[in-house]
PALOKE-164786 format. One record per residue (C-alpha): residue number from 1; chain; x, y, z. Coordinates in Angstrom, 2 decimals. Each point is the difference from the previous one (the first is absolute). Example, Ala and Ser with C-alpha at 12.3 -4.5 7.8 and 13.67 -1.06 7.14 Angstrom:
REM PALOKE-164786
n, chain, east, north, up
1, A, 12.30, -4.50, 7.80
2, A, 1.37, 3.44, -0.66
END
This chain:
REM PALOKE-164786
n, chain, east, north, up
1, A, -25.96, 232.53, 110.51
2, A, 3.74, 0.23, 0.56
3, A, 1.85, 3.00, 1.08
4, A, 3.58, 1.10, 0.82
5, A, 0.52, 0.85, 3.66
6, A, 3.03, 0.93, 2.09
7, A, 1.50, -0.70, 3.41
8, A, 2.94, 1.67, 1.70
9, A, 2.49, -2.35, 1.51
10, A, 1.95, 0.83, 3.19
11, A, 3.78, 0.21, -0.39
12, A, 0.65, -3.06, 2.25
13, A, 1.47, -3.49, -0.67
14, A, -3.41, -1.84, 0.28
15, A, -3.69, 0.92, 0.17
16, A, -3.38, -1.57, -0.43
17, A, -2.54, 1.96, -1.90
18, A, -3.71, -0.73, -0.71
19, A, -0.93, -0.08, -3.62
20, A, -3.21, -1.19, -1.70
21, A, 0.05, -3.75, -0.75
22, A, 1.48, -0.57, -3.53
23, A, 1.68, 3.41, -0.23
24, A, 2.82, -0.18, -2.67
25, A, 3.00, 2.29, 0.66
26, A, 0.72, 1.86, -3.17
27, A, 2.79, 2.60, 0.91
28, A, 2.19, 1.07, 2.89
29, A, 1.45, 3.49, -0.02
30, A, 0.64, 3.24, 1.90
31, A, -2.74, 2.64, 0.53
32, A, 0.52, 2.98, 2.06
33, A, 2.84, -1.52, 1.84
34, A, -1.82, -3.22, 0.85
35, A, 0.39, -3.60, -1.36
36, A, -3.36, -0.47, -1.72
37, A, -1.47, -3.18, -1.39
38, A, -2.66, 0.18, -2.67
39, A, -2.41, -2.96, -0.34
40, A, -2.91, -1.07, -2.18
41, A, -3.13, -1.08, 1.96
42, A, -3.86, -0.21, -0.01
43, A, -0.85, 3.44, 1.17
44, A, -3.02, -1.09, 1.86
45, A, 2.19, -1.89, 2.56
46, A, 1.70, 3.32, 0.99
47, A, -3.55, 1.46, 1.11
48, A, -0.36, -2.62, 2.71
49, A, 0.10, 1.22, 3.49
50, A, 1.07, -3.36, 1.49
51, A, 2.71, -2.48, -0.85
52, A, -2.14, -2.20, -2.22
53, A, 1.57, -0.46, -3.26
54, A, 3.48, 1.11, 1.11
55, A, 3.16, -2.12, 0.36
56, A, 3.24, 0.60, 1.84
57, A, 3.03, 0.42, -2.25
58, A, 3.66, 0.05, 1.28
59, A, 2.32, 2.56, -1.62
60, A, 3.80, 0.23, 0.40
61, A, 2.20, 2.88, -0.77
62, A, 3.71, -0.54, -0.50
63, A, 2.87, 2.39, -0.76
64, A, 2.50, -0.78, -2.72
65, A, 2.50, -2.46, 1.39
66, A, -2.22, -1.29, 2.64
67, A, -1.05, -3.76, 0.14
68, A, -3.15, -1.12, -1.53
69, A, -1.87, -2.74, 1.56
70, A, -0.98, -3.17, -1.86
71, A, -3.52, -0.32, -1.33
72, A, -0.78, 3.64, -0.76
73, A, -1.33, 1.57, -3.17
74, A, 1.74, 3.07, -1.40
75, A, -2.45, 2.93, -0.58
76, A, 2.25, 2.92, -0.85
77, A, 2.95, 2.34, 0.80
78, A, -0.53, 3.51, 1.35
79, A, 2.92, 2.53, -0.21
80, A, -0.47, 2.60, 2.69
81, A, 2.63, 2.78, 0.49
82, A, 3.36, -1.86, 0.70
83, A, -1.72, -3.38, 0.82
84, A, -1.49, -2.63, -2.30
85, A, -2.70, -2.32, 1.54
86, A, -1.16, -3.32, -1.37
87, A, -3.49, -1.16, 0.93
88, A, -0.99, -3.60, 0.21
89, A, -3.16, -1.97, 0.95
90, A, -0.01, -3.15, 2.05
91, A, -2.84, -2.50, 0.08
92, A, -1.79, 0.12, 3.44
93, A, -0.90, -3.32, 1.73
END
């Protein structure tokens, strides 16, 4: 069964997070002052205590006017106070 889950991103240029294999990012927004990513996944994978079924995903956050690297997929824009952040995902090797 699929379910919607969320993950808080750090406000940093680049980070790698572990998500269930095959997770599909559906929305990026602000929640309680944090950049939050909502994704659809098989809920059973989140109950695992080890890394089986997880994959590394690389996320980038850029401010308006900052360079965007080639080869990234746009996920969404998050206005927060006087800043606007743009979230991208880069395929990991």
